[in-house]
C-alpha positions as CSV (number, residue, x, y, z in Angstrom):
1,M,0.0,0.0,0.0
2,K,3.0,2.3,0.4
3,H,3.2,2.7,-3.4
4,S,-0.6,3.5,-3.5
5,W,-0.2,6.3,-1.0
6,L,2.7,7.8,-2.9
7,C,0.4,7.8,-5.9
8,V,-2.2,9.6,-3.8
9,A,0.2,12.3,-2.9
10,A,1.2,12.7,-6.6
11,V,-2.4,12.9,-7.7
12,I,-3.2,15.5,-5.1
13,S,-0.1,17.6,-5.9
14,S,-0.8,17.5,-9.6
15,L,-4.5,18.5,-9.2
16,A,-3.6,21.2,-6.7
17,K,-1.2,22.8,-9.3
18,F,-4.0,22.5,-11.9
19,A,-6.5,24.1,-9.5
20,D,-4.1,27.1,-8.9
21,V,-3.7,27.7,-12.6
22,T,-7.4,27.3,-13.4
23,A,-8.6,29.3,-10.5
24,A,-6.3,32.3,-11.2
25,D,-9.4,34.4,-12.2
26,E,-12.5,33.2,-10.4
27,Q,-14.8,35.5,-12.3
28,D,-13.6,34.5,-15.8
29,T,-15.8,31.6,-17.1
30,S,-15.9,32.8,-20.7
31,I,-13.6,30.0,-21.9
32,Y,-15.9,27.4,-20.3
33,D,-19.0,29.1,-21.7
34,K,-17.4,28.7,-25.1
35,I,-16.4,25.1,-24.7
36,W,-19.8,24.0,-23.3
37,S,-21.6,25.9,-26.0
38,Y,-20.3,23.3,-28.6
39,A,-22.8,20.8,-27.1
40,T,-25.7,23.0,-28.4
41,L,-26.0,21.8,-32.0
42,Y,-29.1,23.8,-32.8
43,E,-31.1,26.6,-31.1
44,D,-33.9,28.8,-32.5
45,E,-36.7,29.8,-30.1
46,D,-38.8,31.0,-33.1
47,N,-38.8,27.7,-34.8
48,R,-42.3,26.2,-34.4
49,F,-41.2,22.6,-34.3
50,I,-37.6,22.3,-32.9
51,Q,-36.4,25.0,-30.5
52,K,-33.2,23.3,-29.3
53,F,-31.1,20.3,-29.8
54,V,-28.2,19.6,-27.4
55,L,-25.8,16.8,-26.6
56,S,-26.0,15.6,-23.0
57,G,-23.9,13.4,-20.8
58,R,-21.4,13.2,-18.0
59,L,-17.9,11.9,-17.6
60,Q,-16.4,11.0,-14.1
61,P,-12.9,9.7,-13.8
62,E,-11.6,9.0,-10.3
63,S,-9.1,7.2,-8.1
64,A,-9.7,5.3,-4.8
65,W,-7.4,4.0,-2.1
66,F,-9.0,2.1,0.9
67,E,-7.4,0.2,3.8
68,A,-9.3,-1.8,6.4
69,D,-8.6,-4.4,9.1
70,Q,-10.1,-6.9,6.7
71,G,-8.1,-6.0,3.6
72,D,-7.5,-3.2,1.1
73,F,-8.6,-1.8,-2.3
74,A,-6.7,0.5,-4.6
75,D,-7.5,1.7,-8.1
76,E,-5.3,4.5,-9.2
77,F,-7.5,5.3,-12.2
78,L,-11.0,4.2,-13.2
79,W,-13.9,5.6,-15.2
80,R,-16.7,5.9,-12.6
81,R,-19.4,7.0,-15.1
82,F,-19.7,7.9,-18.7
83,R,-23.1,8.7,-20.2
84,F,-24.0,10.2,-23.5
85,G,-27.1,11.2,-25.4
86,F,-29.1,14.2,-26.5
87,K,-32.0,16.4,-25.4
88,S,-34.3,18.3,-27.6
89,N,-37.0,20.9,-27.0
90,L,-40.0,20.4,-29.3
91,L,-43.3,22.2,-30.1
92,K,-42.7,24.8,-27.3
93,K,-43.9,22.5,-24.5
94,W,-42.2,19.1,-25.1
95,I,-38.8,17.6,-24.3
96,L,-37.3,14.4,-25.7
97,H,-34.3,13.1,-23.8
98,I,-32.4,9.9,-24.6
99,E,-29.1,8.9,-22.9
100,G,-27.1,5.8,-22.5
101,D,-24.7,4.4,-19.9
102,F,-21.3,3.2,-21.1
103,D,-18.4,1.6,-19.2
104,L,-15.1,3.0,-20.4
105,N,-13.2,0.4,-18.3
106,E,-14.4,-2.3,-20.7
107,S,-13.3,-3.1,-24.2
108,F,-15.0,-1.2,-27.0
109,G,-17.4,-4.0,-27.9
110,N,-18.6,-4.3,-24.2
111,M,-18.9,-0.6,-23.3
112,Y,-22.6,-0.2,-23.7
113,Q,-24.4,-1.0,-20.5
114,R,-28.0,0.3,-20.6
115,I,-30.3,3.1,-21.5
116,T,-30.7,5.5,-18.6
117,D,-33.0,8.4,-19.8
118,A,-35.5,7.7,-22.5
119,Y,-38.4,10.0,-21.7
120,I,-40.8,12.5,-23.2
121,G,-41.5,15.5,-21.1
122,W,-44.6,17.7,-21.4
123,S,-45.4,21.0,-19.7
124,P,-49.1,21.6,-20.2
125,K,-49.0,24.7,-17.9
126,D,-46.5,26.7,-15.9
127,N,-46.9,24.7,-12.6
128,L,-47.0,21.2,-14.0
129,D,-44.4,19.0,-15.7
130,L,-45.0,15.5,-16.8
131,K,-42.5,12.8,-17.8
132,F,-43.3,9.6,-19.6
133,V,-41.3,6.3,-20.1
134,K,-37.8,5.8,-18.6
135,Q,-36.4,8.3,-16.2
136,S,-34.5,8.8,-12.9
137,V,-36.6,8.2,-9.8
138,G,-35.2,10.0,-6.8
139,F,-35.9,9.9,-3.1
140,T,-33.8,10.2,0.1
141,L,-31.2,13.0,0.3
142,D,-28.6,11.6,-2.1
143,G,-31.0,9.5,-4.1
144,A,-32.9,12.6,-5.2
145,T,-29.6,14.3,-6.1
146,S,-28.2,13.6,-9.5
147,S,-24.6,12.2,-9.7
148,R,-23.8,15.4,-11.6
149,S,-24.5,17.5,-8.4
150,L,-23.4,15.4,-5.5
151,L,-21.3,17.3,-2.9
152,T,-19.5,14.1,-1.9
153,M,-17.6,11.5,-4.0
154,Q,-20.2,8.8,-3.5
155,R,-23.7,8.7,-2.2
156,N,-24.1,8.2,1.5
157,D,-24.7,4.6,2.8
158,L,-28.2,5.4,4.0
159,T,-29.2,6.1,0.5
160,N,-27.2,3.1,-0.7
161,N,-29.3,0.9,1.5
162,L,-32.8,2.3,1.0
163,W,-32.9,4.0,-2.4
164,F,-33.4,1.9,-5.6
165,T,-29.8,2.2,-6.9
166,R,-30.9,1.1,-10.4
167,E,-32.3,4.6,-10.4
168,Y,-33.9,4.6,-13.9
169,F,-37.3,3.1,-14.2
170,T,-40.2,3.2,-16.8
171,G,-43.2,5.1,-15.6
172,I,-45.1,8.4,-15.3
173,L,-44.1,11.3,-13.1
174,A,-45.9,14.5,-12.4
175,K,-44.3,17.4,-10.5
176,G,-45.2,21.0,-9.9
177,K,-45.9,23.8,-7.5
178,I,-49.0,24.0,-5.3
179,D,-48.1,27.6,-4.3
180,E,-45.0,29.7,-3.5
181,K,-44.1,27.4,-0.6
182,W,-45.3,23.9,-1.5
183,S,-44.2,21.7,-4.4
184,Y,-44.7,18.0,-5.1
185,K,-43.7,15.0,-7.1
186,A,-46.0,11.9,-7.7
187,G,-45.4,8.9,-9.9
188,I,-45.9,5.3,-10.6
189,F,-43.2,3.0,-12.1
190,S,-42.6,-0.5,-13.3
191,S,-40.1,-2.2,-10.9
192,E,-38.8,-4.6,-13.5
193,D,-35.0,-4.8,-13.7
194,H,-34.4,-4.0,-17.4
195,D,-31.5,-2.4,-19.2
196,E,-33.8,-0.9,-21.8
197,I,-37.6,-0.1,-21.5
198,S,-39.4,-2.1,-18.8
199,R,-42.8,-3.7,-19.4
200,L,-45.7,-1.8,-17.8
201,D,-47.4,-5.1,-16.8
202,A,-44.6,-6.0,-14.4
203,S,-44.6,-5.2,-10.6
204,Y,-44.7,-1.6,-9.7
205,F,-43.8,1.1,-7.1
206,T,-45.2,4.6,-6.4
207,L,-43.5,7.8,-5.2
208,L,-45.0,10.7,-3.5
209,S,-42.9,13.7,-2.4
210,L,-43.9,17.0,-0.7
211,D,-41.5,19.9,-0.3
212,Y,-42.1,22.9,1.9
213,H,-39.8,26.0,1.2
214,I,-39.0,28.5,3.9
215,T,-37.7,31.9,2.7
216,E,-38.1,34.1,5.7
217,S,-36.5,33.4,9.0
218,P,-34.3,35.4,11.5
219,M,-32.1,32.3,11.9
220,F,-31.3,31.4,8.3
221,D,-31.6,32.7,4.8
222,K,-33.6,29.9,3.3
223,G,-34.6,26.3,4.0
224,S,-36.7,23.4,2.9
225,I,-38.4,20.4,4.5
226,R,-39.2,17.4,2.2
227,V,-41.0,14.2,2.8
228,D,-40.6,11.2,0.4
229,Y,-42.8,8.2,0.6
230,V,-42.4,5.1,-1.5
231,Y,-44.8,2.1,-1.7
232,N,-43.2,-0.8,-3.4
233,K,-45.3,-3.9,-4.3
234,E,-43.4,-6.9,-3.0
235,D,-41.6,-8.8,-5.8
236,I,-38.3,-10.7,-5.2
237,N,-37.5,-10.4,-8.9
238,S,-37.7,-6.7,-9.2
239,G,-34.9,-4.2,-9.8
240,T,-35.7,-2.4,-6.5
241,R,-34.3,-2.9,-3.0
242,D,-36.4,-5.3,-0.9
243,F,-38.4,-2.7,1.0
244,S,-42.2,-2.5,0.7
245,Q,-42.2,1.0,2.1
246,V,-39.6,3.8,2.4
247,L,-40.2,7.0,4.3
248,S,-37.6,9.8,4.2
249,L,-37.5,13.3,5.9
250,V,-35.0,15.6,4.2
251,T,-34.1,19.1,5.3
252,K,-31.8,21.7,3.8
253,W,-30.8,25.0,5.6
254,Q,-28.6,27.9,4.5
255,A,-27.3,30.8,6.5
256,G,-24.7,32.8,4.6
257,P,-21.8,30.5,3.6
258,W,-23.0,27.8,6.1
259,N,-25.3,25.0,5.1
260,L,-26.8,21.9,6.8
261,W,-28.5,19.1,4.9
262,T,-30.0,16.2,6.8
263,D,-31.8,12.9,6.1
264,L,-33.8,10.7,8.5
265,S,-35.1,7.7,6.6
266,G,-36.4,4.2,7.2
267,G,-37.6,1.2,5.2
268,K,-39.8,-1.8,5.9
269,G,-38.1,-4.9,4.6
270,Y,-39.5,-8.1,3.0
271,A,-38.1,-11.4,1.6
272,G,-35.6,-11.7,4.4
273,Q,-34.5,-8.0,4.3
274,S,-34.5,-6.5,7.8
275,D,-36.2,-3.2,8.5
276,V,-33.5,-0.4,8.2
277,W,-33.4,3.2,9.4
278,G,-30.6,5.8,9.6
279,L,-29.5,9.4,9.8
280,V,-27.3,11.6,7.7
281,L,-26.0,15.0,8.9
282,M,-24.1,17.0,6.2
283,P,-22.9,20.5,7.1
284,F,-20.8,22.3,4.5
285,Y,-19.1,25.6,4.2
286,N,-18.7,27.6,1.0
287,I,-15.3,29.3,1.4
288,S,-15.9,31.1,-1.9
289,P,-17.9,30.4,-5.1
290,R,-15.1,28.1,-6.1
291,Y,-14.0,26.3,-2.9
292,Q,-16.2,24.2,-0.5
293,L,-15.6,22.1,2.6
294,V,-18.0,19.2,3.3
295,L,-18.4,17.1,6.5
296,R,-20.8,14.2,6.6
297,Y,-21.8,11.8,9.3
298,T,-23.8,8.6,8.4
299,Y,-25.5,6.1,10.7
300,V,-27.4,3.1,9.4
301,S,-29.0,0.4,11.5
302,S,-31.1,-2.7,10.9
303,G,-33.6,-4.4,13.2
304,D,-32.0,-7.8,12.6
305,E,-28.6,-9.2,11.8
306,N,-27.1,-8.7,8.3
307,G,-29.6,-6.0,7.2
308,V,-27.1,-3.3,6.2
309,R,-24.9,-3.1,3.1
310,L,-21.5,-1.4,3.1
311,P,-20.9,1.5,0.7
312,R,-19.3,1.2,-2.7
313,Y,-15.5,0.7,-2.1
314,A,-15.8,-0.7,1.4
315,G,-18.1,-3.3,-0.2
316,T,-15.3,-4.4,-2.5
317,I,-13.2,-5.4,0.5
318,V,-16.0,-7.0,2.6
319,D,-19.0,-8.4,0.7
320,G,-20.9,-9.4,3.8
321,R,-23.5,-7.4,5.7
322,G,-23.8,-6.2,9.3
323,E,-26.5,-4.6,11.5
324,Q,-24.9,-1.1,12.2
325,Y,-22.7,1.2,10.2
326,N,-21.1,4.5,11.2
327,E,-19.1,6.7,8.9
328,I,-17.4,10.1,9.0
329,Y,-16.5,11.8,5.7
330,L,-14.5,15.0,5.1
331,G,-14.4,16.5,1.6
332,F,-13.0,19.4,-0.3
333,N,-14.6,20.5,-3.6
334,V,-13.2,22.9,-6.3
335,Y,-15.7,24.3,-8.7
336,F,-14.1,25.4,-11.9
337,Y,-17.4,25.8,-13.8
338,G,-20.1,25.0,-11.2
339,H,-21.1,21.4,-11.1
340,K,-20.4,21.1,-14.8
341,F,-16.6,20.9,-14.1
342,K,-15.4,20.3,-10.6
343,W,-12.7,18.4,-8.7
344,Q,-13.7,16.5,-5.6
345,T,-11.7,14.8,-2.9
346,G,-12.9,13.0,0.2
347,V,-11.5,11.0,3.1
348,E,-13.7,8.7,5.2
349,Y,-13.6,6.4,8.1
350,G,-16.2,3.7,8.5
351,V,-17.1,0.9,10.9
352,M,-19.6,-1.9,10.4
353,E,-20.7,-4.0,13.3
354,D,-21.6,-7.6,12.6
355,S,-22.8,-9.5,15.7
356,A,-23.5,-12.6,13.5
357,G,-19.8,-12.9,12.8
358,D,-20.4,-14.2,9.3
359,G,-18.2,-11.8,7.2
360,G,-19.8,-8.4,7.5
361,E,-17.5,-6.7,10.0
362,Y,-15.5,-3.8,8.6
363,R,-13.2,-1.1,10.1
364,G,-11.3,1.0,7.6
365,Y,-10.5,4.3,6.0
366,G,-10.1,5.6,2.5
367,L,-9.4,8.4,0.1
368,N,-11.4,9.1,-3.1
369,T,-10.6,11.8,-5.6
370,G,-11.8,12.6,-9.1
371,L,-13.0,15.0,-11.7
372,R,-16.7,15.5,-12.6
373,F,-17.9,16.8,-15.9
374,Y,-21.4,17.1,-17.4
375,W,-22.9,18.9,-20.4
């Protein structure tokens, strides 16, 4: 592992020099505006049929080094995500979005993985948007946050356990505003595990989300309180997690450069999956429009043994489960062009308790760093 940690130092040193050069003028984003404008292949608001056609996608290379009492994991370079497609505005009120997921770690012939977005959007009026066919279904704090906009390198482990990590499902979603303070999302989706378009006659799950926005308070500048509820018809062959119900309370608060995001969530398990609940506390501080510090504490607990999964890289070291997981994460983000181009680094320490003693115990730390692009 000594060689790996020397590589860590080299990566951080190189990226720090790159950050210094790129951040020389924090206000000058004209070069990025020009580069990202090439993704817009056509735009004409006066055109009756096609108003806009743009390329869409995201590219996320990263490195990870993890050491634990149970073993270690090191990958000095890997492609975390690559997605590519297009989005088009049609007939003033319609959107067509198609995007695929590709694995750049594979050979050329095996790169294609699945369709992610394949939806038609319609805005019949100002306070109502509808989406049809395959789309991202988000709930919990990080599950409702696109991988393009995450403040941490990976999603928290509470989301990893309760959210449906396949993410993209075929269905119908409505979202809109009730008034200036209340907004909602409601949808029904096929839960079939399918890389393309699911059948609508498969099992299903529903999502209802209510969001209350607070804009006036002597204690903070703005805030929001959101409740997500998922009913998932039990099906052991579905692409969802084995929870028949998930309830999540998400809050976001901002006071000047200080922010606090929280998640208190729980799920009712079936088919041998224990009930699970947990808490996430994520304060972060915006040093400037470019630099950001993030701290995150995650706690996940199950009612029975072996109910909790480990997060992504810890799970490559230990593939078993436990009943209680605690984690502390400290991150530093550099935003060169907002979330469209950023460099993120995070260190974490996690402990999984496994009273069953059947291979789920974990105690370790890790470093994860990478660049994030989207267009």
